[in-house]
N, C-alpha and C positions, 0 to 999 in steps of 0.2 A: 279655965278656958272661957274667954269672953264670947259674947254673941257675934262680934265682928270676926273673931277667929273661926267660929263655927261656920259662918257664911262663906268666908274665904276658903275654908277647907272643902265645903260641899258645893262650891260654885261650879257651874258647867265650864268646860274648857273654852277658851277664846278661839273661835273659828273665823277664818277669813272667808266670807261667803261672796266676796266680790261686790259688785254693784247690783243689789236686788232690784228688779224692775218694779216700777209703780204698777198699780192695778190696771189702769187703762193701757199702758204699754205692754203688759203681759197679756192682756186680753187681745190686743191687736196682733201681737206676735203669734198667739195660738190660732187665731182665726185667719191668718194670712194664707192665701191660696198656694197650694203646692200641687205639683203635677199628679194627676190621678184622683184628687179629692172629689171632683164632680162625679166621676164614674163610680167611685166607691159609695158616695151618698146615694146616687140613683139606684145602685144595686141593693143597698140596704133598704131603701124605700120599697122596691119591688118585692124583696124577700118578706118584709113586714106585711105588705098587703096580701101576698100569697098565703102566709101563715094565718093571717086573720080570716081570709075567705075560707080556707080549708077547715080551720077550726070552727067557724060558724056553721059551715055546711054539715060537718060531722058532729057538731055539738060537743067539742072537746072541752073538758073542764080546764080551767087555768090557762086560757088561751095566751095570756101575756107572757108565759114562760117561753114559748117558742120564738117570738120575735126577740125577746131578751137574749136567748142563746145565740140567735143569729147576730145580734148586735155585738155580743162578746167575742164571737168567732171572727167577725169582720173588723174588729177594732185594731188589730195589729198590722193591718196592711195599708196604712195611710201612705200615700205617695208612691205606692207600687203600681206600676202600669201593667195590668195583665192583658195579654193579646188574645 
């Protein structure tokens, strides 16, 4: 078995991934405004500030964990308008 045969045998399958966006186009698409994004951003900023203030007042160790948890919990509701 030649080296070319080995490479052909272990080559990944050819996948049609369409037209992958360029770096700037992908960034522009991700940063495009969607309904509710401003409210979600403001809510996350307020939650982060509250977590930081409460953590500093009560001298909670590892303060960064609480805003990170809030960030993870708030990450799935982009574009959802809560009334």
